[in-house]
C-alpha positions, -999 to +999 in steps of 0.1 A: +398+623-229+415+655-215+442+644-191+462+667-168+494+652-154+505+674-125+539+676-110+555+657-139+587+670-155+596+636-172+566+635-195+563+598-191+527+596-180+517+624-204+533+606-233+517+573-224+483+590-227+493+608-259+502+574-274+467+562-267+453+592-286+443+613-256+447+651-252+473+651-224+492+679-208+520+677-182+525+705-157+554+712-134+574+741-120+603+726-139+605+724-177+597+691-194+627+668-200+613+658-234+593+678-259+555+676-258+526+695-244+538+709-211+528+738-189+556+752-168+540+767-138+515+761-109+489+734-115+463+756-099+465+778-129+450+750-150+421+740-127+398+766-144+400+744-176+379+713-180+398+680-173+384+644-175+413+630-155+440+643-132+471+623-123+492+640-098+527+633-085+532+658-057+567+662-043+574+637-016+604+655+000+585+664+031+560+635+031+579+602+024+585+581+055+620+574+042+628+609+055+610+605+088+641+613+108+638+649+096+601+654+102+605+673+135+627+699+117+602+705+088+568+706+103+558+738+084+570+723+051+552+691+058+519+709+066+522+728+034+529+696+014+499+679+030+477+709+021+489+707-015+480+670-016+446+677-002+441+704-028+449+679-055+425+653-041+398+680-040+405+694-075+374+700-097+381+669-118+358+638-120+386+613-119+418+617-099+449+597-090+475+610-066+507+590-065+533+591-038+556+567-020+548+553+015+542+586+033+524+605+060+495+611+036+483+577+048+479+588+084+473+625+080+448+625+051+437+589+044+451+555+036+459+548-001+434+529-022+462+508-037+499+501-034+517+490-065+552+479-074+572+483-106+577+445-109+540+442-115+544+463-146+574+449-163+603+464-143+623+440-120+625+465-092+608+473-059+595+507-051+562+507-032+540+534-048+507+544-032+477+555-052+449+576-038+420+572-063+388+591-069+363+574-094+391+552-108+396+515-105+427+500-091+454+493-116+457+457-127+492+443-130+502+440-167+535+422-166+547+406-134+584+400-137+611+384-114+639+403-099+631+424-069+660+448-069+656+481-049+677+501-074+658+533-069+662+532-031+699+524-034+708+552-057+740+569-046+739+605-036+741+630-064+727+664-073+700+647-095+691+618-072+657+633-063+649+636-100+660+601-109+640+587-080+608+606-089+604+594-125+574+572-131+583+538-145+572+535-182+552+502-175+532+520-148+525+550-170+514+527-199+491+508-175+475+541-164+469+552-200+456+518-211+433+511-181+422+546-171+422+560-206+395+536-216+370+548-190 
């Protein structure tokens, strides 16, 4: 299966699919944090190629409700971010998953098909993650664990806070590769 993982600099989802034997490529404006197949640039450049699956993690800076107090000041940025999400949902790919935290996507585009938590996939943490799916089944929890710490939400301010908060949990990436990679 050819898998494109958009807006991913960590390589975690890409590497989970590679481990399952798939042809996977991550794409981001940033370089990849780890070595592996990665396109540094605009994901739209890659839509001309054939992909069986697109998993997209669009930036949530102007979308997440955790930053709602700033929405009035960034209406243009939010409109652009929503247009990008819609572009990803409409990409010429048969199977698509768009991932984002609780956000205005739910009210401005459509409600998510599923909301997952890291503790359902082996990580004792909370971080509600929405999935908008096209021709994909909902992810089944693989390893429900105790410990509902909101570590990601409570990270102290730092220059890399946004990066640290945006990385996909390995258990979720593995579930995506195992469950969606077998379709």
